C-alpha positions as CSV (number, residue, x, y, z in Angstrom):
1,M,-8.2,26.7,3.7
2,N,-7.8,22.9,3.1
3,K,-6.1,22.0,-0.1
4,V,-8.3,20.0,-2.5
5,Y,-6.6,17.2,-4.4
6,S,-7.6,14.2,-6.6
7,I,-7.3,10.7,-5.3
8,R,-6.8,9.6,-8.9
9,S,-3.8,11.9,-9.4
10,Q,-2.4,10.9,-6.1
11,L,-2.6,7.2,-6.9
12,L,-1.1,7.7,-10.3
13,K,1.7,9.8,-8.8
14,W,2.5,7.2,-6.1
15,L,2.3,4.3,-8.5
16,L,3.8,5.6,-11.7
17,L,6.7,7.7,-10.3
18,P,8.2,4.7,-8.3
19,M,7.6,2.4,-11.3
20,L,9.4,4.9,-13.6
21,L,12.3,5.2,-11.2
22,L,12.5,1.4,-11.0
23,L,12.4,1.1,-14.8
24,L,15.2,3.7,-15.1
25,L,17.3,1.8,-12.6
26,D,16.5,-1.5,-14.3
27,S,17.4,0.0,-17.7
28,S,20.7,1.3,-16.4
29,V,21.7,-2.0,-14.9
30,L,20.7,-3.9,-18.1
31,Y,22.5,-1.4,-20.3
32,H,25.7,-1.7,-18.1
33,Y,25.8,-5.5,-18.3
34,A,24.8,-5.7,-21.9
35,N,27.5,-3.1,-22.8
36,Q,30.0,-5.0,-20.8
37,L,29.1,-8.2,-22.5
38,M,29.4,-6.6,-25.9
39,Q,32.8,-5.1,-25.0
40,D,34.1,-8.5,-23.8
41,S,32.8,-10.2,-26.9
42,L,34.5,-7.7,-29.3
43,D,37.7,-7.7,-27.2
44,S,37.7,-11.5,-27.5
45,E,37.5,-11.0,-31.3
46,L,40.5,-8.7,-31.2
47,I,42.5,-11.3,-29.2
48,S,41.4,-14.0,-31.7
49,T,42.6,-11.7,-34.6
50,A,45.9,-11.3,-32.8
51,D,46.2,-15.1,-32.4
52,D,45.5,-15.6,-36.1
53,I,48.2,-13.0,-37.0
54,Y,50.6,-14.8,-34.7
55,E,50.0,-18.2,-36.3
56,L,50.6,-16.8,-39.8
57,L,53.7,-14.8,-38.7
58,N,55.2,-17.7,-36.8
59,T,54.7,-19.9,-39.8
60,N,56.1,-17.5,-42.4
61,S,58.9,-16.0,-40.4
62,R,61.9,-18.4,-40.4
63,N,65.0,-16.2,-40.6
64,K,63.3,-12.8,-39.8
65,I,60.0,-11.2,-39.0
66,T,58.2,-10.6,-42.3
67,D,55.0,-8.6,-42.8
68,L,51.7,-10.3,-43.9
69,D,50.9,-10.5,-47.5
70,E,48.0,-8.4,-48.8
71,S,45.6,-11.4,-49.2
72,S,46.2,-12.3,-45.5
73,K,45.6,-8.7,-44.4
74,Q,42.4,-8.6,-46.4
75,E,41.2,-11.9,-44.8
76,L,42.2,-11.0,-41.3
77,L,41.7,-7.3,-41.1
78,K,38.8,-6.5,-43.4
79,S,35.6,-5.4,-41.7
80,P,32.3,-3.9,-43.1
81,T,32.1,-1.3,-40.4
82,D,35.6,-0.7,-38.9
83,K,39.2,-0.3,-40.0
84,T,41.5,-2.8,-38.4
85,F,45.3,-2.4,-37.9
86,Y,48.2,-4.5,-36.5
87,S,51.9,-4.2,-35.7
88,V,54.6,-6.2,-34.0
89,L,56.8,-4.6,-31.4
90,D,59.9,-5.8,-29.5
91,S,60.1,-5.6,-25.7
92,S,61.5,-2.0,-25.9
93,G,58.4,-0.8,-27.9
94,K,60.1,-0.5,-31.2
95,V,57.7,-1.3,-34.1
96,L,59.1,-4.1,-36.2
97,I,56.3,-4.6,-38.8
98,G,52.8,-3.2,-39.3
99,E,51.4,0.2,-38.5
100,P,54.2,2.2,-37.0
101,I,51.9,4.6,-35.3
102,L,50.5,1.8,-33.2
103,K,52.6,2.0,-30.1
104,P,51.7,0.7,-26.6
105,L,50.9,3.1,-23.8
106,D,53.5,1.3,-21.7
107,A,56.2,-0.9,-23.0
108,Q,56.4,-4.3,-21.4
109,P,60.0,-5.3,-21.3
110,N,59.5,-7.9,-18.6
111,F,58.0,-10.6,-20.8
112,T,57.0,-13.8,-19.0
113,S,54.7,-16.7,-19.8
114,K,52.1,-15.1,-17.4
115,T,52.0,-11.8,-19.1
116,K,48.3,-11.2,-20.1
117,P,46.9,-9.3,-23.1
118,K,46.4,-5.6,-22.3
119,F,43.5,-3.5,-23.7
120,Y,43.5,0.3,-24.0
121,Y,41.9,3.1,-26.0
122,S,44.0,5.4,-28.3
123,E,43.7,7.5,-31.5
124,L,44.9,6.8,-35.0
125,N,44.4,9.2,-37.8
126,Q,42.1,11.3,-35.6
127,Q,39.9,8.3,-35.0
128,K,39.4,6.6,-31.6
129,I,40.5,3.0,-31.6
130,R,40.4,0.0,-29.3
131,V,43.8,-1.7,-29.0
132,V,45.0,-5.0,-27.6
133,L,48.6,-5.8,-26.8
134,V,49.3,-9.5,-26.8
135,P,52.7,-11.1,-25.8
136,A,54.0,-13.6,-28.3
137,K,57.1,-15.9,-28.6
138,F,58.8,-16.2,-31.9
139,I,61.7,-18.5,-32.9
140,I,63.7,-16.6,-35.6
141,A,66.8,-18.3,-37.0
142,G,66.9,-20.6,-34.1
143,E,66.6,-17.7,-31.6
144,E,63.6,-17.2,-29.2
145,L,62.3,-13.7,-29.3
146,N,59.7,-12.2,-26.8
147,L,57.7,-9.8,-28.9
148,F,54.2,-8.1,-28.8
149,I,51.4,-8.2,-31.3
150,Q,49.2,-5.1,-31.4
151,V,45.7,-5.2,-33.0
152,A,43.5,-2.2,-33.2
153,E,40.1,-1.3,-34.6
154,T,37.9,1.7,-34.9
155,L,34.8,2.0,-32.7
156,N,32.1,2.1,-35.3
157,K,30.8,-1.4,-34.6
158,R,30.9,-0.8,-30.8
159,S,29.0,2.5,-31.2
160,Q,26.3,0.9,-33.4
161,L,25.9,-2.0,-31.0
162,R,25.7,0.4,-28.1
163,R,22.9,2.3,-29.7
164,K,21.1,-0.9,-30.6
165,I,21.4,-2.2,-27.0
166,L,20.0,1.1,-25.7
167,A,17.1,0.9,-28.2
168,W,16.4,-2.8,-27.3
169,I,16.2,-1.8,-23.6
170,L,14.4,1.5,-23.8
171,V,11.7,0.8,-26.4
172,P,10.2,-2.1,-24.4
173,Q,10.4,-0.1,-21.2
174,I,8.7,2.9,-22.8
175,I,5.9,0.6,-24.1
176,L,5.6,-0.9,-20.7
177,I,5.3,2.5,-19.0
178,I,2.6,3.7,-21.5
179,T,0.7,0.4,-21.2
180,A,0.9,0.4,-17.4
181,S,-0.2,4.1,-17.3
182,I,-3.3,3.3,-19.4
183,L,-4.1,0.2,-17.4
184,L,-3.6,2.1,-14.1
185,W,-5.9,4.9,-15.3
186,I,-8.6,2.5,-16.3
187,G,-8.2,0.4,-13.1
188,I,-8.2,3.5,-10.8
189,K,-11.3,4.9,-12.6
190,K,-13.2,1.7,-12.1
191,S,-12.0,1.4,-8.5
192,L,-13.2,4.9,-7.7
193,K,-16.6,4.4,-9.4
194,P,-18.2,3.3,-6.1
195,L,-17.2,6.6,-4.5
196,L,-18.9,8.5,-7.4
197,M,-22.0,6.3,-6.8
198,I,-22.0,7.3,-3.1
199,D,-21.6,11.0,-4.2
200,N,-24.6,10.7,-6.6
201,E,-26.6,8.8,-4.0
202,L,-26.1,11.5,-1.4
203,A,-26.5,14.4,-3.9
204,Q,-29.9,13.3,-5.0
205,R,-31.3,13.0,-1.4
206,S,-33.3,15.6,0.4
207,A,-32.6,16.7,4.0
208,Q,-35.5,14.5,5.1
209,D,-34.2,11.3,3.4
210,L,-32.1,9.6,6.1
211,K,-32.4,6.0,5.0
212,P,-29.2,3.9,4.8
213,I,-27.1,4.0,1.7
214,L,-27.5,0.7,-0.2
215,L,-24.7,-0.2,-2.7
216,N,-24.1,-3.7,-4.1
217,S,-20.8,-5.3,-5.1
218,V,-18.5,-2.6,-3.6
219,P,-14.9,-3.1,-2.5
220,L,-14.1,-3.8,1.2
221,E,-12.7,-0.3,1.7
222,V,-15.8,1.4,0.2
223,S,-18.1,-0.9,2.2
224,K,-16.4,0.3,5.3
225,L,-16.9,3.9,4.3
226,V,-20.6,3.2,3.5
227,N,-21.0,1.5,6.9
228,S,-19.5,4.5,8.6
229,L,-21.8,6.9,6.6
230,N,-24.8,4.7,7.5
231,G,-23.7,4.8,11.1
232,L,-23.5,8.6,11.0
233,I,-26.9,8.8,9.2
234,D,-28.4,6.5,11.9
235,K,-27.0,8.7,14.7
236,L,-28.3,11.8,13.0
237,N,-31.7,10.1,12.6
238,Q,-31.7,9.3,16.3
239,A,-30.8,12.8,17.2
240,I,-33.6,14.2,15.1
241,H,-36.1,11.7,16.5
242,S,-34.8,12.5,20.0
243,Q,-35.2,16.2,19.3
244,N,-38.7,15.7,17.9
245,R,-39.7,13.5,20.9
246,F,-38.3,16.1,23.3
247,I,-40.3,18.9,21.6
248,A,-43.5,16.8,21.7
249,D,-42.9,15.9,25.3
250,A,-42.1,19.5,26.2
251,A,-45.2,20.8,24.4
252,H,-47.4,18.2,26.2
253,Q,-46.0,18.9,29.6
254,L,-46.1,22.7,29.2
255,R,-49.6,22.8,27.8
256,T,-51.2,21.7,31.1
257,P,-49.7,24.2,33.5
258,L,-50.1,27.0,31.1
259,A,-53.7,26.2,30.5
260,G,-54.2,26.0,34.3
261,I,-52.6,29.4,34.8
262,R,-54.7,30.9,32.1
263,A,-57.9,29.4,33.6
264,Q,-57.1,30.7,37.1
265,I,-56.4,34.2,35.8
266,E,-59.7,34.2,33.8
267,L,-61.6,33.1,36.9
268,S,-59.9,35.7,39.0
269,D,-60.8,38.4,36.5
270,K,-64.5,37.4,36.7
271,S,-64.6,37.0,40.5
272,Q,-65.5,39.9,42.8
273,N,-64.6,38.0,46.0
274,L,-61.3,39.1,47.3
275,P,-60.5,36.0,49.3
276,E,-61.3,33.9,46.2
277,I,-59.1,36.1,44.0
278,K,-56.2,35.7,46.5
279,D,-56.7,31.9,46.5
280,R,-56.6,31.7,42.8
281,L,-53.6,34.0,42.6
282,N,-51.8,31.6,45.1
283,K,-52.7,28.7,42.7
284,V,-51.3,30.8,39.8
285,S,-48.1,31.4,41.8
286,L,-47.8,27.6,42.7
287,S,-48.4,26.7,39.0
288,T,-45.8,29.3,37.9
289,E,-43.3,27.8,40.3
290,R,-43.9,24.3,39.0
291,L,-43.7,25.7,35.4
292,I,-40.4,27.3,36.1
293,H,-39.0,24.1,37.6
294,L,-40.3,22.1,34.6
295,V,-38.8,24.5,32.1
296,S,-35.5,24.4,34.0
297,Q,-35.5,20.6,34.0
298,L,-36.4,20.5,30.3
299,L,-33.4,22.7,29.5
300,V,-31.1,20.6,31.6
301,L,-32.4,17.4,29.9
302,A,-32.0,19.0,26.4
303,K,-28.4,19.9,27.2
304,N,-27.5,16.5,28.4
305,Q,-29.1,14.2,25.9
306,K,-26.4,12.0,24.4
307,E,-27.5,12.9,20.9
308,A,-27.3,16.6,21.6
309,A,-24.3,16.7,23.9
310,Y,-21.6,17.0,21.3
311,I,-19.5,19.3,23.4
312,V,-18.4,17.8,26.7
313,N,-15.6,19.5,28.6
314,F,-13.9,16.7,30.4
315,E,-11.3,17.6,33.1
316,E,-10.0,16.3,36.4
317,I,-12.6,17.0,39.1
318,D,-12.5,16.5,42.9
319,L,-15.8,14.6,43.3
320,V,-15.7,14.9,47.1
321,S,-15.4,18.7,47.1
322,L,-18.2,18.9,44.4
323,V,-20.6,16.8,46.5
324,K,-19.9,18.8,49.7
325,N,-20.5,22.1,47.9
326,I,-23.9,20.9,46.5
327,I,-24.9,19.7,50.0
328,L,-24.2,23.3,51.2
329,D,-26.5,24.6,48.4
330,F,-29.4,22.4,49.7
331,E,-29.1,23.2,53.4
332,S,-31.9,25.8,53.4
333,H,-34.1,23.6,51.3
334,A,-33.6,20.7,53.6
335,D,-34.1,22.9,56.7
336,N,-37.5,23.9,55.4
337,K,-38.6,20.2,55.7
338,Y,-36.5,19.6,58.9
339,I,-34.5,17.0,56.9
340,E,-31.1,16.0,58.2
341,L,-28.8,16.4,55.1
342,S,-25.3,15.2,55.7
343,Y,-22.1,13.9,54.0
344,L,-20.8,10.4,54.8
345,G,-17.8,9.0,52.9
346,L,-14.2,9.7,52.0
347,N,-12.8,13.1,52.9
348,E,-9.6,13.1,50.9
349,K,-9.5,14.3,47.3
350,I,-11.1,11.8,44.8
351,M,-10.3,12.8,41.3
352,I,-12.3,11.7,38.3
353,N,-12.4,12.8,34.7
354,G,-15.7,14.5,33.9
355,D,-17.7,17.6,32.9
356,T,-18.1,19.8,36.0
357,A,-21.3,21.5,34.9
358,R,-23.0,18.2,34.0
359,L,-21.8,16.4,37.1
360,Y,-23.2,19.3,39.2
361,D,-26.6,18.7,37.5
362,L,-26.4,15.0,38.2
363,I,-25.6,15.4,41.9
364,Y,-28.1,18.2,42.2
365,N,-30.9,16.2,40.8
366,L,-30.1,13.1,43.0
367,I,-30.1,15.2,46.2
368,D,-33.2,17.2,45.0
369,N,-35.1,14.0,44.3
370,A,-34.1,12.6,47.7
371,I,-35.3,15.7,49.6
372,R,-38.5,16.0,47.5
373,Y,-39.6,12.4,48.2
374,T,-38.4,12.3,51.9
375,S,-41.0,13.2,54.5
376,N,-40.4,16.0,57.0
377,E,-37.8,15.2,59.7
378,G,-36.3,12.5,57.5
379,K,-32.6,11.9,56.5
380,V,-30.7,12.3,53.3
381,I,-27.0,11.2,53.1
382,A,-24.7,11.8,50.2
383,G,-21.1,10.5,50.0
384,V,-18.2,9.3,47.9
385,T,-16.6,5.9,48.3
386,I,-14.2,3.5,46.6
387,E,-15.6,0.1,45.8
388,D,-13.6,-2.6,43.9
389,G,-11.3,0.1,42.6
390,H,-14.1,2.2,41.2
391,T,-15.2,5.7,42.4
392,C,-18.9,5.6,43.6
393,L,-21.3,8.4,44.3
394,N,-24.0,7.4,46.8
395,V,-27.2,9.3,47.7
396,Q,-29.4,7.6,50.3
397,D,-32.7,8.6,51.9
398,N,-35.4,7.2,54.1
399,G,-38.2,8.6,52.0
400,V,-41.1,6.9,50.3
401,G,-38.9,4.5,48.4
402,I,-39.0,3.2,44.9
403,L,-40.8,-0.1,44.1
404,E,-38.5,-2.7,42.6
405,S,-40.9,-2.9,39.7
406,D,-40.3,0.8,39.0
407,H,-36.4,0.6,39.0
408,E,-36.3,0.8,35.2
409,N,-39.3,3.1,34.8
410,V,-38.0,5.9,37.0
411,F,-35.3,6.8,34.4
412,K,-37.9,7.4,31.7
413,R,-38.9,11.0,31.0
414,F,-41.9,12.3,32.9
415,Y,-42.5,9.0,34.8
416,R,-43.6,9.5,38.4
417,G,-44.2,6.5,40.6
418,N,-46.2,8.4,43.2
419,E,-47.3,11.9,42.3
420,S,-49.6,12.4,45.3
421,L,-46.9,13.0,47.8
422,E,-44.8,15.7,46.2
423,F,-45.0,17.7,42.9
424,G,-42.3,17.1,40.4
425,T,-41.6,16.9,36.7
426,G,-40.5,13.3,36.3
427,L,-37.3,14.4,34.7
428,G,-34.8,14.3,37.6
429,L,-33.6,10.7,37.2
430,A,-33.9,10.9,33.4
431,I,-31.4,13.7,33.6
432,V,-29.2,11.7,35.9
433,K,-29.3,8.8,33.4
434,E,-28.3,10.9,30.5
435,I,-25.4,12.5,32.3
436,A,-24.2,9.1,33.6
437,N,-24.2,7.8,30.1
438,L,-22.1,10.7,28.9
439,H,-19.5,9.7,31.6
440,D,-19.8,6.0,30.9
441,A,-21.0,5.5,34.5
442,T,-23.5,2.9,35.7
443,I,-26.5,3.4,38.0
444,K,-27.7,1.1,40.6
445,I,-30.9,1.5,42.7
446,Q,-31.3,-0.3,46.1
447,S,-34.6,-0.3,48.0
448,Y,-34.5,-0.9,51.7
449,S,-37.1,-2.4,54.0
450,A,-37.9,-0.7,57.4
451,S,-35.2,-2.8,59.2
452,E,-32.5,-1.9,56.7
453,A,-33.2,1.8,56.3
454,I,-31.2,4.6,57.8
455,S,-34.2,5.5,60.0
456,N,-36.2,3.0,62.0
457,N,-39.5,1.8,60.7
458,T,-39.1,3.7,57.4
459,P,-38.2,2.3,54.0
460,G,-35.6,4.0,51.9
461,T,-33.7,4.2,48.7
462,K,-30.0,4.3,47.8
463,I,-28.8,5.3,44.4
464,T,-25.2,4.5,43.4
465,I,-23.4,6.0,40.5
466,T,-20.2,4.0,39.6
467,F,-17.6,5.7,37.5
468,S,-15.3,3.5,35.4
């Protein structure tokens, strides 16, 4: 059972999910860079505080390192959100002034002019802190000392800024997602409206209403669908018209022989003359034979109409072998008229792609037509050749011939150019035409004068079926 799904939900899924993933990726990148920028900015403030502390200490410390006074501490270390601490250490890590608990992770005894500030996280009074360790040169009592200034602050400001950054990034993204979802829903609904219009148009129709679908101002994709549906409707319409035409033709053609048979039977029933009864029964037998042939041809035609032949079993077929086998089937029929029926053409295998049963009907009708309209002691030749790279089936006779003006008409149903010479249904070449069309083959009729015919002083006809 085929799974039913909604185009609207599929479109929303394939549009919204990738967009959501892209927004999450975008938000992550933005948050990373914004957080890094915030960290760098606050770290710069720590270094600036350390530089300010160095300037004050270096100014006030002449003979020894002295701690900052309370007013300086308030000015430099006061913050509305965080607690700030400082200390001064010697190269061995010993705290000289400031918060004794602030110790570096790694002492830096190798003090040089290129030593850079070092940042790290630590804990103070069970609070996480951010610490910077800055190298500093002091001249105390005429002696140059290589010391370190530590400045630390709690992480309240950083946490608050991090939450704000996250909100600044996520809120617009969420609004964007909601807005995009609403717009997509409206846009998809409007875009699918032509499909609903087609559905309503078809749902309101009866089985007899096969006129084209007419929709104005539809998208290109929907117009293609409408054109395809109209093409299918047109083919269905043609198939129905073909079926109706076939039924009408069949009814017309069957009515005459059936009426004749009934009339002969009624006359035989009234007659008391035995020879007359036998004569009428012979006429009934002949009419029945013609009727059987007509019904058989009608069934073959119905099977091979392009509109009805929706199942065609194409396979590789040896055309030479098929033609020779059908010639064998006609030997007794040809012998009854003393007609020389023979094969003339290639003898190796010639493979084509086709439907065996239908090609049999095509060849059968060509040879049957040739025998029917060839006089006693005439000739009929069938063969397979290769011309210009194409496989050709040829059936030639020296019969009554086909007038050039009738070359198109002979393929029409029930058309007979000369009914007086041999009874027929007028369906043989119509069947050939239908089967040739199914195989994308072309038909060519050539009429010969007496000098060009295969038998002296007799005109003839050659029909060639060329397979692409």
